[in-house]
KOLGU-4560 file (N, C-alpha, C; in nm, 3 decimals, padded with zeros to 5 digits):
<recs>
<n_xx: -02.844 n_yy: 04.959 n_zz: 02.086 ca_xx: -03.039 ca_yy: 04.951 ca_zz: 02.061 c_xx: -03.072 c_yy: 05.090 c_zz: 02.027 mol: A seq: 1 type: MET>
<n_xx: -02.994 n_yy: 05.216 n_zz: 02.063 ca_xx: -03.032 ca_yy: 05.343 ca_zz: 01.977 c_xx: -02.985 c_yy: 05.308 c_zz: 01.857 mol: A seq: 2 type: TYR>
<n_xx: -02.883 n_yy: 05.255 n_zz: 01.801 ca_xx: -02.844 ca_yy: 05.264 ca_zz: 01.678 c_xx: -02.925 c_yy: 05.159 c_zz: 01.579 mol: A seq: 3 type: LEU>
<n_xx: -02.999 n_yy: 05.058 n_zz: 01.657 ca_xx: -03.107 ca_yy: 04.975 ca_zz: 01.591 c_xx: -03.207 c_yy: 05.049 c_zz: 01.546 mol: A seq: 4 type: ARG>
<n_xx: -03.299 n_yy: 05.145 n_zz: 01.634 ca_xx: -03.376 ca_yy: 05.243 ca_zz: 01.643 c_xx: -03.364 c_yy: 05.326 c_zz: 01.508 mol: A seq: 5 type: PHE>
<n_xx: -03.244 n_yy: 05.381 n_zz: 01.527 ca_xx: -03.204 ca_yy: 05.467 ca_zz: 01.392 c_xx: -03.218 c_yy: 05.400 c_zz: 01.281 mol: A seq: 6 type: LEU>
<n_xx: -03.144 n_yy: 05.299 n_zz: 01.288 ca_xx: -03.175 ca_yy: 05.217 ca_zz: 01.131 c_xx: -03.330 c_yy: 05.178 c_zz: 01.086 mol: A seq: 7 type: ILE>
<n_xx: -03.408 n_yy: 05.111 n_zz: 01.198 ca_xx: -03.525 ca_yy: 05.083 ca_zz: 01.161 c_xx: -03.605 c_yy: 05.176 c_zz: 01.120 mol: A seq: 8 type: SER>
<n_xx: -03.565 n_yy: 05.314 n_zz: 01.164 ca_xx: -03.665 ca_yy: 05.419 ca_zz: 01.170 c_xx: -03.637 c_yy: 05.473 c_zz: 01.051 mol: A seq: 9 type: LYS>
<n_xx: -03.510 n_yy: 05.462 n_zz: 00.995 ca_xx: -03.468 ca_yy: 05.506 ca_zz: 00.867 c_xx: -03.547 c_yy: 05.423 c_zz: 00.744 mol: A seq: 10 type: ASP>
<n_xx: -03.537 n_yy: 05.277 n_zz: 00.773 ca_xx: -03.604 ca_yy: 05.211 ca_zz: 00.700 c_xx: -03.756 c_yy: 05.226 c_zz: 00.643 mol: A seq: 11 type: MET>
<n_xx: -03.800 n_yy: 05.255 n_zz: 00.771 ca_xx: -03.945 ca_yy: 05.293 ca_zz: 00.755 c_xx: -03.988 c_yy: 05.430 c_zz: 00.672 mol: A seq: 12 type: ILE>
<n_xx: -03.890 n_yy: 05.530 n_zz: 00.705 ca_xx: -03.921 ca_yy: 05.628 ca_zz: 00.654 c_xx: -03.903 c_yy: 05.639 c_zz: 00.452 mol: A seq: 13 type: VAL>
<n_xx: -03.767 n_yy: 05.543 n_zz: 00.440 ca_xx: -03.730 ca_yy: 05.535 ca_zz: 00.320 c_xx: -03.845 c_yy: 05.451 c_zz: 00.267 mol: A seq: 14 type: LYS>
<n_xx: -03.872 n_yy: 05.352 n_zz: 00.309 ca_xx: -03.949 ca_yy: 05.209 ca_zz: 00.261 c_xx: -04.120 c_yy: 05.258 c_zz: 00.270 mol: A seq: 15 type: ASN>
<n_xx: -04.137 n_yy: 05.301 n_zz: 00.379 ca_xx: -04.311 ca_yy: 05.322 ca_zz: 00.375 c_xx: -04.323 c_yy: 05.445 c_zz: 00.379 mol: A seq: 16 type: TYR>
<n_xx: -04.306 n_yy: 05.555 n_zz: 00.391 ca_xx: -04.340 ca_yy: 05.712 ca_zz: 00.379 c_xx: -04.445 c_yy: 05.694 c_zz: 00.260 mol: A seq: 17 type: ASN>
<n_xx: -04.420 n_yy: 05.615 n_zz: 00.180 ca_xx: -04.513 ca_yy: 05.667 ca_zz: 00.022 c_xx: -04.650 c_yy: 05.564 c_zz: 00.062 mol: A seq: 18 type: HIS>
<n_xx: -04.656 n_yy: 05.510 n_zz: 00.162 ca_xx: -04.753 ca_yy: 05.448 ca_zz: 00.193 c_xx: -04.873 c_yy: 05.548 c_zz: 00.236 mol: A seq: 19 type: ILE>
<n_xx: -04.835 n_yy: 05.658 n_zz: 00.339 ca_xx: -04.919 ca_yy: 05.732 ca_zz: 00.399 c_xx: -04.938 c_yy: 05.820 c_zz: 00.299 mol: A seq: 20 type: PHE>
<n_xx: -04.844 n_yy: 05.856 n_zz: 00.210 ca_xx: -04.868 ca_yy: 05.974 ca_zz: 00.083 c_xx: -04.976 c_yy: 05.904 c_zz: -00.033 mol: A seq: 21 type: GLU>
<n_xx: -04.974 n_yy: 05.790 n_zz: 00.003 ca_xx: -05.092 ca_yy: 05.727 ca_zz: -00.102 c_xx: -05.224 c_yy: 05.705 c_zz: -00.047 mol: A seq: 22 type: PHE>
<n_xx: -05.197 n_yy: 05.699 n_zz: 00.079 ca_xx: -05.364 ca_yy: 05.648 ca_zz: 00.155 c_xx: -05.425 c_yy: 05.793 c_zz: 00.186 mol: A seq: 23 type: MET>
<n_xx: -05.358 n_yy: 05.910 n_zz: 00.185 ca_xx: -05.369 ca_yy: 06.040 ca_zz: 00.185 c_xx: -05.473 c_yy: 06.106 c_zz: 00.117 mol: A seq: 24 type: GLU>
<n_xx: -05.448 n_yy: 06.016 n_zz: -00.023 ca_xx: -05.525 ca_yy: 06.058 ca_zz: -00.141 c_xx: -05.654 c_yy: 05.949 c_zz: -00.159 mol: A seq: 25 type: LYS>
<n_xx: -05.662 n_yy: 05.878 n_zz: -00.082 ca_xx: -05.770 ca_yy: 05.795 ca_zz: -00.067 c_xx: -05.888 c_yy: 05.823 c_zz: -00.008 mol: A seq: 26 type: ASP>
<n_xx: -06.021 n_yy: 05.867 n_zz: -00.040 ca_xx: -06.079 ca_yy: 05.894 ca_zz: 00.026 c_xx: -06.177 c_yy: 05.857 c_zz: 00.117 mol: A seq: 27 type: ILE>
<n_xx: -06.155 n_yy: 05.677 n_zz: 00.074 ca_xx: -06.207 ca_yy: 05.612 ca_zz: 00.169 c_xx: -06.155 c_yy: 05.575 c_zz: 00.304 mol: A seq: 28 type: ARG>
<n_xx: -05.986 n_yy: 05.609 n_zz: 00.317 ca_xx: -05.957 ca_yy: 05.574 ca_zz: 00.427 c_xx: -05.961 c_yy: 05.693 c_zz: 00.524 mol: A seq: 29 type: ILE>
<n_xx: -06.016 n_yy: 05.609 n_zz: 00.656 ca_xx: -06.017 ca_yy: 05.723 ca_zz: 00.792 c_xx: -05.891 c_yy: 05.695 c_zz: 00.904 mol: A seq: 30 type: ASN>
<n_xx: -05.919 n_yy: 05.729 n_zz: 00.987 ca_xx: -05.806 ca_yy: 05.743 ca_zz: 01.099 c_xx: -05.779 c_yy: 05.585 c_zz: 01.138 mol: A seq: 31 type: VAL>
<n_xx: -05.881 n_yy: 05.496 n_zz: 01.173 ca_xx: -05.904 ca_yy: 05.335 ca_zz: 01.215 c_xx: -05.812 c_yy: 05.288 c_zz: 01.114 mol: A seq: 32 type: TRP>
<n_xx: -05.804 n_yy: 05.297 n_zz: 00.971 ca_xx: -05.747 ca_yy: 05.237 ca_zz: 00.871 c_xx: -05.591 c_yy: 05.301 c_zz: 00.900 mol: A seq: 33 type: HIS>
<n_xx: -05.549 n_yy: 05.401 n_zz: 00.926 ca_xx: -05.428 ca_yy: 05.452 ca_zz: 00.953 c_xx: -05.379 c_yy: 05.419 c_zz: 01.095 mol: A seq: 34 type: LEU>
<n_xx: -05.448 n_yy: 05.398 n_zz: 01.182 ca_xx: -05.404 ca_yy: 05.321 ca_zz: 01.313 c_xx: -05.352 c_yy: 05.173 c_zz: 01.297 mol: A seq: 35 type: ALA>
<n_xx: -05.417 n_yy: 05.118 n_zz: 01.211 ca_xx: -05.410 ca_yy: 04.989 ca_zz: 01.188 c_xx: -05.274 c_yy: 04.962 c_zz: 01.085 mol: A seq: 36 type: LEU>
<n_xx: -05.268 n_yy: 05.043 n_zz: 01.006 ca_xx: -05.161 ca_yy: 05.044 ca_zz: 00.914 c_xx: -05.019 c_yy: 05.079 c_zz: 01.014 mol: A seq: 37 type: ILE>
<n_xx: -05.031 n_yy: 05.198 n_zz: 01.104 ca_xx: -04.929 ca_yy: 05.213 ca_zz: 01.170 c_xx: -04.881 c_yy: 05.116 c_zz: 01.284 mol: A seq: 38 type: LEU>
<n_xx: -04.992 n_yy: 05.047 n_zz: 01.315 ca_xx: -04.969 ca_yy: 04.893 ca_zz: 01.412 c_xx: -04.887 c_yy: 04.806 c_zz: 01.329 mol: A seq: 39 type: ALA>
<n_xx: -04.924 n_yy: 04.781 n_zz: 01.218 ca_xx: -04.850 ca_yy: 04.678 ca_zz: 01.121 c_xx: -04.736 c_yy: 04.710 c_zz: 01.109 mol: A seq: 40 type: ILE>
<n_xx: -04.702 n_yy: 04.846 n_zz: 01.077 ca_xx: -04.582 ca_yy: 04.910 ca_zz: 01.016 c_xx: -04.476 c_yy: 04.855 c_zz: 01.151 mol: A seq: 41 type: VAL>
<n_xx: -04.529 n_yy: 04.899 n_zz: 01.266 ca_xx: -04.462 ca_yy: 04.903 ca_zz: 01.394 c_xx: -04.428 c_yy: 04.739 c_zz: 01.413 mol: A seq: 42 type: ARG>
<n_xx: -04.499 n_yy: 04.688 n_zz: 01.409 ca_xx: -04.488 ca_yy: 04.544 ca_zz: 01.400 c_xx: -04.371 c_yy: 04.494 c_zz: 01.312 mol: A seq: 43 type: LEU>
<n_xx: -04.345 n_yy: 04.511 n_zz: 01.201 ca_xx: -04.281 ca_yy: 04.474 ca_zz: 01.099 c_xx: -04.169 c_yy: 04.537 c_zz: 01.139 mol: A seq: 44 type: ALA>
<n_xx: -04.133 n_yy: 04.649 n_zz: 01.205 ca_xx: -04.009 ca_yy: 04.731 ca_zz: 01.243 c_xx: -03.936 c_yy: 04.644 c_zz: 01.357 mol: A seq: 45 type: ASP>
<n_xx: -04.016 n_yy: 04.586 n_zz: 01.469 ca_xx: -03.997 ca_yy: 04.528 ca_zz: 01.561 c_xx: -03.942 c_yy: 04.388 c_zz: 01.538 mol: A seq: 46 type: LEU>
<n_xx: -03.987 n_yy: 04.314 n_zz: 01.406 ca_xx: -03.949 ca_yy: 04.189 ca_zz: 01.385 c_xx: -03.861 c_yy: 04.196 c_zz: 01.295 mol: A seq: 47 type: GLN>
<n_xx: -03.821 n_yy: 04.294 n_zz: 01.239 ca_xx: -03.709 ca_yy: 04.349 ca_zz: 01.140 c_xx: -03.756 c_yy: 04.281 c_zz: 01.006 mol: A seq: 48 type: GLU>
<n_xx: -03.883 n_yy: 04.249 n_zz: 00.961 ca_xx: -03.953 ca_yy: 04.177 ca_zz: 00.869 c_xx: -04.031 c_yy: 04.251 c_zz: 00.806 mol: A seq: 49 type: ASN>
<n_xx: -04.032 n_yy: 04.297 n_zz: 00.682 ca_xx: -04.164 ca_yy: 04.381 ca_zz: 00.632 c_xx: -04.223 c_yy: 04.316 c_zz: 00.530 mol: A seq: 50 type: PHE>
<n_xx: -04.178 n_yy: 04.172 n_zz: 00.495 ca_xx: -04.246 ca_yy: 04.113 ca_zz: 00.380 c_xx: -04.367 c_yy: 04.045 c_zz: 00.482 mol: A seq: 51 type: THR>
<n_xx: -04.312 n_yy: 03.919 n_zz: 00.522 ca_xx: -04.455 ca_yy: 03.835 ca_zz: 00.613 c_xx: -04.444 c_yy: 03.875 c_zz: 00.762 mol: A seq: 52 type: ASN>
<n_xx: -04.505 n_yy: 03.967 n_zz: 00.799 ca_xx: -04.531 ca_yy: 04.021 ca_zz: 00.901 c_xx: -04.622 c_yy: 03.955 c_zz: 01.014 mol: A seq: 53 type: ILE>
<n_xx: -04.573 n_yy: 03.882 n_zz: 01.115 ca_xx: -04.671 ca_yy: 03.815 ca_zz: 01.186 c_xx: -04.736 c_yy: 03.890 c_zz: 01.305 mol: A seq: 54 type: ARG>
<n_xx: -04.861 n_yy: 03.891 n_zz: 01.315 ca_xx: -04.960 ca_yy: 03.954 ca_zz: 01.372 c_xx: -05.065 c_yy: 03.871 c_zz: 01.457 mol: A seq: 55 type: VAL>
<n_xx: -05.090 n_yy: 03.959 n_zz: 01.590 ca_xx: -05.221 ca_yy: 03.874 ca_zz: 01.639 c_xx: -05.305 c_yy: 03.998 c_zz: 01.685 mol: A seq: 56 type: SER>
<n_xx: -05.449 n_yy: 03.943 n_zz: 01.664 ca_xx: -05.526 ca_yy: 04.035 ca_zz: 01.679 c_xx: -05.508 c_yy: 04.142 c_zz: 01.810 mol: A seq: 57 type: ARG>
<n_xx: -05.472 n_yy: 04.060 n_zz: 01.914 ca_xx: -05.464 ca_yy: 04.158 ca_zz: 02.046 c_xx: -05.350 c_yy: 04.250 c_zz: 02.040 mol: A seq: 58 type: SER>
<n_xx: -05.261 n_yy: 04.228 n_zz: 01.983 ca_xx: -05.160 ca_yy: 04.328 ca_zz: 01.966 c_xx: -05.162 c_yy: 04.408 c_zz: 01.867 mol: A seq: 59 type: VAL>
<n_xx: -05.255 n_yy: 04.378 n_zz: 01.774 ca_xx: -05.280 ca_yy: 04.507 ca_zz: 01.651 c_xx: -05.390 c_yy: 04.595 c_zz: 01.703 mol: A seq: 60 type: LEU>
<n_xx: -05.502 n_yy: 04.517 n_zz: 01.815 ca_xx: -05.600 ca_yy: 04.603 ca_zz: 01.864 c_xx: -05.532 c_yy: 04.694 c_zz: 01.973 mol: A seq: 61 type: MET>
<n_xx: -05.401 n_yy: 04.653 n_zz: 02.089 ca_xx: -05.347 ca_yy: 04.728 ca_zz: 02.145 c_xx: -05.294 c_yy: 04.831 c_zz: 02.096 mol: A seq: 62 type: ARG>
<n_xx: -05.181 n_yy: 04.829 n_zz: 01.995 ca_xx: -05.146 ca_yy: 04.912 ca_zz: 01.921 c_xx: -05.224 c_yy: 05.053 c_zz: 01.850 mol: A seq: 63 type: LEU>
<n_xx: -05.287 n_yy: 04.981 n_zz: 01.785 ca_xx: -05.382 ca_yy: 05.077 ca_zz: 01.715 c_xx: -05.489 c_yy: 05.129 c_zz: 01.791 mol: A seq: 64 type: SER>
<n_xx: -05.488 n_yy: 05.109 n_zz: 01.917 ca_xx: -05.600 ca_yy: 05.166 ca_zz: 02.035 c_xx: -05.760 c_yy: 05.132 c_zz: 01.964 mol: A seq: 65 type: HIS>
<n_xx: -05.753 n_yy: 05.011 n_zz: 01.936 ca_xx: -05.887 ca_yy: 04.990 ca_zz: 01.870 c_xx: -05.946 c_yy: 04.888 c_zz: 01.997 mol: A seq: 66 type: ILE>
<n_xx: -06.071 n_yy: 04.891 n_zz: 02.055 ca_xx: -06.112 ca_yy: 04.860 ca_zz: 02.162 c_xx: -06.206 c_yy: 04.735 c_zz: 02.138 mol: A seq: 67 type: ARG>
<n_xx: -06.260 n_yy: 04.770 n_zz: 02.017 ca_xx: -06.382 ca_yy: 04.602 ca_zz: 02.011 c_xx: -06.342 c_yy: 04.535 c_zz: 01.892 mol: A seq: 68 type: THR>
<n_xx: -06.407 n_yy: 04.423 n_zz: 01.899 ca_xx: -06.372 ca_yy: 04.356 ca_zz: 01.809 c_xx: -06.423 c_yy: 04.369 c_zz: 01.662 mol: A seq: 69 type: PHE>
<n_xx: -06.560 n_yy: 04.388 n_zz: 01.694 ca_xx: -06.638 ca_yy: 04.433 ca_zz: 01.552 c_xx: -06.539 c_yy: 04.549 c_zz: 01.466 mol: A seq: 70 type: PRO>
<n_xx: -06.502 n_yy: 04.651 n_zz: 01.533 ca_xx: -06.447 ca_yy: 04.775 ca_zz: 01.480 c_xx: -06.283 c_yy: 04.700 c_zz: 01.399 mol: A seq: 71 type: THR>
<n_xx: -06.223 n_yy: 04.609 n_zz: 01.508 ca_xx: -06.106 ca_yy: 04.575 ca_zz: 01.436 c_xx: -06.146 c_yy: 04.466 c_zz: 01.319 mol: A seq: 72 type: TYR>
<n_xx: -06.224 n_yy: 04.378 n_zz: 01.324 ca_xx: -06.270 ca_yy: 04.350 ca_zz: 01.184 c_xx: -06.310 c_yy: 04.398 c_zz: 01.093 mol: A seq: 73 type: HIS>
<n_xx: -06.399 n_yy: 04.489 n_zz: 01.082 ca_xx: -06.409 ca_yy: 04.581 ca_zz: 01.008 c_xx: -06.308 c_yy: 04.664 c_zz: 00.927 mol: A seq: 74 type: LYS>
<n_xx: -06.218 n_yy: 04.719 n_zz: 00.975 ca_xx: -06.097 ca_yy: 04.798 ca_zz: 00.928 c_xx: -06.008 c_yy: 04.696 c_zz: 00.862 mol: A seq: 75 type: TYR>
<n_xx: -06.003 n_yy: 04.578 n_zz: 00.935 ca_xx: -05.868 ca_yy: 04.512 ca_zz: 00.906 c_xx: -05.925 c_yy: 04.449 c_zz: 00.748 mol: A seq: 76 type: LEU>
<n_xx: -06.057 n_yy: 04.405 n_zz: 00.721 ca_xx: -06.138 ca_yy: 04.366 ca_zz: 00.620 c_xx: -06.119 c_yy: 04.487 c_zz: 00.506 mol: A seq: 77 type: LYS>
<n_xx: -06.163 n_yy: 04.594 n_zz: 00.544 ca_xx: -06.160 ca_yy: 04.694 ca_zz: 00.465 c_xx: -05.988 c_yy: 04.728 c_zz: 00.381 mol: A seq: 78 type: GLU>
<n_xx: -05.914 n_yy: 04.714 n_zz: 00.477 ca_xx: -05.783 ca_yy: 04.727 ca_zz: 00.414 c_xx: -05.742 c_yy: 04.633 c_zz: 00.318 mol: A seq: 79 type: LEU>
<n_xx: -05.791 n_yy: 04.511 n_zz: 00.332 ca_xx: -05.775 ca_yy: 04.388 ca_zz: 00.241 c_xx: -05.867 c_yy: 04.440 c_zz: 00.130 mol: A seq: 80 type: GLN>
<n_xx: -05.982 n_yy: 04.468 n_zz: 00.124 ca_xx: -06.049 ca_yy: 04.492 ca_zz: 00.030 c_xx: -05.983 c_yy: 04.608 c_zz: -00.070 mol: A seq: 81 type: ASP>
<n_xx: -05.941 n_yy: 04.716 n_zz: 00.001 ca_xx: -05.887 ca_yy: 04.817 ca_zz: -00.088 c_xx: -05.759 c_yy: 04.785 c_zz: -00.131 mol: A seq: 82 type: PHE>
<n_xx: -05.695 n_yy: 04.651 n_zz: -00.108 ca_xx: -05.592 ca_yy: 04.614 ca_zz: -00.167 c_xx: -05.451 c_yy: 04.658 c_zz: -00.087 mol: A seq: 83 type: GLY>
<n_xx: -05.443 n_yy: 04.725 n_zz: 00.038 ca_xx: -05.348 ca_yy: 04.772 ca_zz: 00.098 c_xx: -05.289 c_yy: 04.671 c_zz: 00.187 mol: A seq: 84 type: TYR>
<n_xx: -05.353 n_yy: 04.537 n_zz: 00.201 ca_xx: -05.241 ca_yy: 04.432 ca_zz: 00.263 c_xx: -05.331 c_yy: 04.293 c_zz: 00.217 mol: A seq: 85 type: ILE>
<n_xx: -05.238 n_yy: 04.201 n_zz: 00.251 ca_xx: -05.286 ca_yy: 04.082 ca_zz: 00.221 c_xx: -05.277 c_yy: 03.998 c_zz: 00.375 mol: A seq: 86 type: THR>
<n_xx: -05.419 n_yy: 03.960 n_zz: 00.376 ca_xx: -05.418 ca_yy: 03.908 ca_zz: 00.545 c_xx: -05.446 c_yy: 03.732 c_zz: 00.507 mol: A seq: 87 type: TYR>
<n_xx: -05.326 n_yy: 03.676 n_zz: 00.605 ca_xx: -05.307 ca_yy: 03.497 ca_zz: 00.547 c_xx: -05.370 c_yy: 03.488 c_zz: 00.701 mol: A seq: 88 type: SER>
<n_xx: -05.492 n_yy: 03.405 n_zz: 00.754 ca_xx: -05.529 ca_yy: 03.416 ca_zz: 00.892 c_xx: -05.446 c_yy: 03.263 c_zz: 00.920 mol: A seq: 89 type: PRO>
<n_xx: -05.433 n_yy: 03.243 n_zz: 01.065 ca_xx: -05.380 ca_yy: 03.086 ca_zz: 01.105 c_xx: -05.467 c_yy: 03.071 c_zz: 01.206 mol: A seq: 90 type: SER>
<n_xx: -05.558 n_yy: 02.956 n_zz: 01.168 ca_xx: -05.641 ca_yy: 02.882 ca_zz: 01.260 c_xx: -05.569 c_yy: 02.798 c_zz: 01.348 mol: A seq: 91 type: TYR>
<n_xx: -05.457 n_yy: 02.791 n_zz: 01.353 ca_xx: -05.393 ca_yy: 02.726 ca_zz: 01.462 c_xx: -05.302 c_yy: 02.782 c_zz: 01.589 mol: A seq: 92 type: HIS>
<n_xx: -05.397 n_yy: 02.759 n_zz: 01.687 ca_xx: -05.328 ca_yy: 02.872 ca_zz: 01.820 c_xx: -05.203 c_yy: 02.882 c_zz: 01.827 mol: A seq: 93 type: PRO>
<n_xx: -05.099 n_yy: 02.760 n_zz: 01.751 ca_xx: -04.953 ca_yy: 02.799 ca_zz: 01.776 c_xx: -04.876 c_yy: 02.861 c_zz: 01.687 mol: A seq: 94 type: GLY>
<n_xx: -04.949 n_yy: 02.927 n_zz: 01.577 ca_xx: -04.912 ca_yy: 02.994 ca_zz: 01.495 c_xx: -04.957 c_yy: 03.124 c_zz: 01.444 mol: A seq: 95 type: PHE>
<n_xx: -04.879 n_yy: 03.254 n_zz: 01.451 ca_xx: -04.955 ca_yy: 03.356 ca_zz: 01.402 c_xx: -05.003 c_yy: 03.384 c_zz: 01.280 mol: A seq: 96 type: ARG>
<n_xx: -05.108 n_yy: 03.477 n_zz: 01.268 ca_xx: -05.125 ca_yy: 03.511 ca_zz: 01.117 c_xx: -05.043 c_yy: 03.617 c_zz: 01.076 mol: A seq: 97 type: SER>
<n_xx: -05.016 n_yy: 03.619 n_zz: 00.889 ca_xx: -04.939 ca_yy: 03.702 ca_zz: 00.890 c_xx: -05.012 c_yy: 03.803 c_zz: 00.777 mol: A seq: 98 type: THR>
<n_xx: -04.926 n_yy: 03.918 n_zz: 00.757 ca_xx: -04.977 ca_yy: 04.037 ca_zz: 00.676 c_xx: -04.891 c_yy: 04.067 c_zz: 00.610 mol: A seq: 99 type: ILE>
<n_xx: -04.920 n_yy: 04.085 n_zz: 00.470 ca_xx: -04.811 ca_yy: 04.132 ca_zz: 00.362 c_xx: -04.839 c_yy: 04.289 c_zz: 00.325 mol: A seq: 100 type: THR>
<n_xx: -04.801 n_yy: 04.411 n_zz: 00.324 ca_xx: -04.822 ca_yy: 04.530 ca_zz: 00.267 c_xx: -04.819 c_yy: 04.511 c_zz: 00.121 mol: A seq: 101 type: LEU>
<n_xx: -04.917 n_yy: 04.567 n_zz: 00.059 ca_xx: -04.907 ca_yy: 04.545 ca_zz: -00.073 c_xx: -04.877 c_yy: 04.676 c_zz: -00.181 mol: A seq: 102 type: ASN>
<n_xx: -04.846 n_yy: 04.792 n_zz: -00.071 ca_xx: -04.829 ca_yy: 04.937 ca_zz: -00.134 c_xx: -04.651 c_yy: 04.909 c_zz: -00.175 mol: A seq: 103 type: ILE>
<n_xx: -04.628 n_yy: 04.983 n_zz: -00.285 ca_xx: -04.496 ca_yy: 04.982 ca_zz: -00.292 c_xx: -04.443 c_yy: 04.882 c_zz: -00.390 mol: A seq: 104 type: GLY>
<n_xx: -04.529 n_yy: 04.759 n_zz: -00.398 ca_xx: -04.474 ca_yy: 04.673 ca_zz: -00.498 c_xx: -04.466 c_yy: 04.699 c_zz: -00.639 mol: A seq: 105 type: LYS>
</recs>
């Protein structure tokens, strides 16, 4: 378990450290955008999949400490509009939506 954490943490640092370097230069980004990106990267780490990250609104809201649906939808949409993520919603209750990080491609 500890070794897996070290490997995945190293993967995040090597592959996604540039996300935050890039985002800190963007004046449109605020703390809620960063919280959502951190939640998405955390899910990617847990899934060991950094291309198509399966997400649910409730998990992203919990991990990012966003409490209201309008706030969640606003900042997720802005991350899409700014080009940081590609969000593919699933309208089927048995399948999760997916997110792809567009930074570093």
